[in-house]
C-alpha positions as CSV (number, residue, x, y, z in Angstrom):
1,M,0.0,0.0,0.0
2,M,1.1,3.6,-0.6
3,I,0.9,5.4,2.7
4,G,0.3,9.2,2.8
5,A,-1.1,9.7,6.2
6,V,-0.8,8.3,9.7
7,F,-3.3,9.0,12.5
8,F,-2.7,8.4,16.2
9,D,-4.9,7.9,19.2
10,L,-3.8,10.2,22.1
11,Y,-4.1,8.6,25.6
12,G,-2.2,5.3,25.9
13,T,-0.6,5.8,22.5
14,L,1.1,9.2,22.6
15,V,0.6,10.3,26.2
16,G,0.4,8.5,29.5
17,F,-0.2,9.4,33.2
18,S,2.6,10.8,35.3
19,P,2.9,9.3,37.9
20,S,1.8,6.0,36.5
21,R,-1.7,4.6,36.8
22,F,-0.4,2.0,39.2
23,E,1.1,4.7,41.5
24,I,-2.1,6.7,41.4
25,Q,-4.3,3.7,42.1
26,S,-2.1,2.3,44.8
27,T,-2.1,5.7,46.6
28,A,-5.9,5.8,46.5
29,C,-6.4,2.1,47.4
30,A,-4.1,2.4,50.5
31,D,-6.7,4.5,52.1
32,F,-9.2,1.6,51.8
33,D,-6.7,-1.1,52.8
34,I,-6.8,-2.5,49.3
35,S,-3.5,-3.9,48.0
36,V,-2.7,-3.9,44.3
37,T,0.2,-4.8,42.0
38,P,1.4,-3.2,38.8
39,E,0.3,-6.3,36.8
40,G,-3.1,-6.3,38.5
41,I,-3.7,-2.7,37.7
42,L,-2.8,-3.3,34.0
43,R,-5.3,-6.1,33.9
44,G,-7.9,-3.9,35.6
45,Y,-7.4,-1.0,33.1
46,R,-7.8,-3.4,30.3
47,L,-11.2,-4.4,31.6
48,A,-12.1,-0.8,32.4
49,D,-11.0,0.7,29.1
50,A,-13.0,-1.9,27.2
51,F,-16.0,-0.9,29.3
52,M,-15.4,2.8,28.4
53,A,-15.1,1.9,24.7
54,E,-18.5,0.1,24.8
55,Q,-20.0,3.1,26.7
56,N,-18.8,5.5,24.0
57,R,-20.1,3.3,21.3
58,V,-23.6,3.2,22.8
59,R,-23.8,6.6,24.5
60,P,-20.8,8.9,24.6
61,L,-19.5,10.0,28.0
62,R,-19.9,13.7,27.0
63,S,-23.6,13.2,26.7
64,L,-24.0,11.9,30.3
65,S,-25.2,14.0,33.1
66,D,-22.9,14.7,36.1
67,A,-24.8,12.0,38.1
68,E,-24.6,9.5,35.2
69,R,-20.9,10.2,34.7
70,E,-20.2,9.6,38.4
71,A,-22.1,6.3,38.2
72,F,-20.2,5.3,35.1
73,F,-16.8,5.9,36.7
74,A,-17.8,4.0,39.9
75,K,-18.3,1.0,37.6
76,Y,-15.1,1.8,35.7
77,E,-13.1,1.8,38.9
78,Q,-14.9,-1.4,40.0
79,R,-13.4,-3.1,36.9
80,V,-10.0,-1.7,37.6
81,L,-10.1,-3.2,41.0
82,K,-11.6,-6.5,39.8
83,G,-8.7,-6.9,37.4
84,A,-6.3,-6.2,40.3
85,G,-8.0,-9.0,42.3
86,A,-10.1,-6.8,44.6
87,E,-13.9,-7.5,44.5
88,V,-15.7,-4.4,45.9
89,T,-19.2,-3.1,45.7
90,V,-20.0,-0.4,43.2
91,E,-20.5,2.0,46.1
92,R,-17.0,1.3,47.5
93,A,-15.6,1.6,44.0
94,G,-17.1,5.0,43.7
95,E,-15.4,6.1,46.9
96,V,-12.1,4.8,45.6
97,W,-12.6,6.6,42.3
98,R,-13.2,9.9,44.2
99,R,-10.0,9.4,46.0
100,V,-8.2,8.6,42.8
101,R,-9.3,12.0,41.4
102,Q,-7.7,13.7,44.4
103,V,-4.2,12.2,43.7
104,P,-2.1,14.9,41.9
105,Y,-1.1,13.7,38.4
106,G,-0.3,15.0,35.0
107,M,-0.1,13.6,31.5
108,A,3.0,13.6,29.4
109,L,4.3,12.3,26.1
110,F,6.0,8.9,26.2
111,D,9.7,9.2,25.6
112,D,9.5,7.4,22.2
113,V,6.9,9.8,20.7
114,A,8.8,12.9,19.6
115,P,11.7,11.0,17.9
116,T,9.3,8.7,16.0
117,L,7.0,11.5,14.9
118,E,10.1,13.5,13.6
119,T,11.2,10.4,11.7
120,L,7.7,10.1,10.1
121,R,7.5,13.8,9.3
122,S,10.9,13.6,7.6
123,R,9.3,11.1,5.2
124,G,6.7,13.6,4.1
125,L,3.8,11.8,5.8
126,M,0.7,13.7,7.0
127,L,0.3,13.1,10.7
128,G,-2.8,13.6,12.8
129,V,-4.3,12.8,16.2
130,V,-7.7,11.3,16.5
131,S,-8.9,11.5,20.1
132,N,-12.0,10.9,22.2
133,M,-10.8,13.6,24.6
134,N,-13.5,16.2,25.2
135,R,-11.2,19.1,24.6
136,A,-10.4,21.3,21.7
137,S,-7.7,20.1,19.4
138,A,-5.6,23.2,19.7
139,E,-5.5,22.7,23.5
140,I,-4.3,19.2,23.4
141,L,-1.6,19.9,20.8
142,A,-0.3,22.8,22.9
143,D,-0.6,21.1,26.3
144,F,1.1,17.9,25.2
145,G,3.9,19.5,23.1
146,L,2.6,18.1,19.8
147,V,2.7,21.4,17.9
148,G,5.2,20.9,15.1
149,L,5.2,17.2,15.6
150,V,1.8,16.5,14.0
151,D,-0.2,18.4,11.4
152,F,-3.6,18.5,13.1
153,A,-5.9,16.9,15.7
154,V,-9.5,15.9,15.7
155,T,-11.4,15.5,19.0
156,S,-14.8,14.1,19.8
157,I,-16.1,17.3,21.2
158,E,-15.4,19.1,17.9
159,V,-17.0,16.5,15.7
160,Q,-19.7,15.3,18.2
161,S,-18.6,11.8,17.5
162,E,-16.4,9.3,19.3
163,K,-14.3,6.4,18.1
164,P,-15.2,3.7,17.0
165,H,-17.9,5.6,15.0
166,A,-17.1,6.7,11.5
167,P,-17.5,10.5,11.6
168,I,-14.4,11.3,13.6
169,F,-12.3,9.2,11.3
170,L,-13.9,10.7,8.2
171,E,-13.2,14.2,9.5
172,A,-9.5,13.2,10.0
173,L,-9.3,11.9,6.4
174,R,-10.9,15.2,5.2
175,R,-8.4,17.3,7.1
176,A,-5.5,15.2,5.9
177,N,-6.9,15.2,2.3
178,A,-6.1,11.4,2.4
179,R,-7.8,8.3,1.1
180,P,-8.6,5.5,3.6
181,G,-6.6,2.9,1.6
182,E,-3.5,5.1,1.9
183,T,-3.9,5.8,5.7
184,V,-2.9,4.0,8.9
185,H,-4.3,4.6,12.3
186,V,-2.3,3.7,15.4
187,G,-4.0,3.2,18.8
188,D,-4.1,1.0,21.9
189,Q,-7.8,0.0,22.0
190,L,-9.1,-2.9,20.0
191,E,-12.6,-1.6,19.5
192,S,-12.2,2.2,19.5
193,D,-9.0,2.2,17.4
194,V,-8.6,-1.0,15.5
195,E,-12.3,-1.8,14.7
196,G,-13.1,1.9,14.3
197,A,-10.4,2.6,11.8
198,R,-11.1,-0.7,9.9
199,S,-14.8,0.2,9.6
200,V,-13.9,3.1,7.3
201,G,-11.2,1.4,5.3
202,I,-8.2,2.7,7.3
203,T,-5.4,0.2,8.1
204,P,-5.2,-0.2,11.9
205,V,-2.1,-0.8,13.9
206,L,-2.4,-1.9,17.6
207,L,0.2,-0.3,19.9
208,D,0.2,-2.7,22.8
209,R,2.6,-0.9,25.2
210,D,1.4,-2.8,28.2
211,G,1.3,-6.2,26.6
212,N,-2.4,-6.6,27.1
213,H,-3.0,-8.3,23.7
214,P,-0.2,-10.7,23.0
215,G,-2.3,-13.0,21.0
216,V,-3.8,-10.5,18.5
217,T,-3.3,-11.6,14.9
218,H,-6.2,-9.9,13.2
219,C,-4.3,-6.6,12.8
220,H,-0.7,-5.4,12.8
221,R,0.6,-5.2,16.4
222,I,3.6,-3.3,17.8
223,E,4.8,-2.9,21.4
224,T,6.7,0.4,21.1
225,L,6.3,3.3,18.8
226,P,9.8,3.1,17.2
227,E,8.7,-0.1,15.6
228,L,6.2,1.8,13.5
229,P,8.5,3.3,10.8
230,A,9.8,-0.2,9.8
231,L,6.2,-1.5,9.8
232,L,5.2,1.3,7.4
233,E,8.1,0.5,5.2
234,S,7.0,-3.2,5.1
235,L,3.4,-2.2,4.3
236,A,4.6,0.0,1.5
237,S,6.9,-2.7,0.1
238,E,4.0,-5.2,0.1
239,G,2.0,-2.8,-1.9
240,K,4.8,-2.6,-4.6
241,S,5.2,-6.3,-4.9
């Protein structure tokens, strides 16, 4: 395939929590005498993020009332804790989630992001961010230091559509002036990113930083972003053969 554009999910793909999700969760859980491990928290977020993807598919988080959003995140946290081996009521999970929100944290680019994006830009590729974050694209580009590293961003609040639904991907294609068959989307979620991109004809690449999906074979899979340039070269070579 000839590749002219590459899109990226934001959270879990380009940016992550600082301190880590494990550190945030363990700080909050300690107040409730709940013990967690890094591996358990990874399993828990796999369950919770799948739950969030399903919620966004059926009824986006941005459309929920404050009370509905609070109830959703209680169930979200319940899944985080379940994956970590702690079975708690949804009421207790809600209490833990409120404590999680009190732990100071930030979000920052993963160390491998800027060098990889610079490599791809040097090849003349159009680069974009496609995110379900309910913030303006200009804000996320500025806040995460992506100005000059990507060409544009599309967010769900601007398009009024979340991944895995087609409109947000179609808007990204429009802004990139790219055709689906010449575009790759990189993300960490099987439904939101992989299935969403595939549904509009974009080639998906799963970035599995946490090793949550070792057995995935129905799409291209990488574990670090620096693996992407070589994968794109391979895809381009296949298209020429």
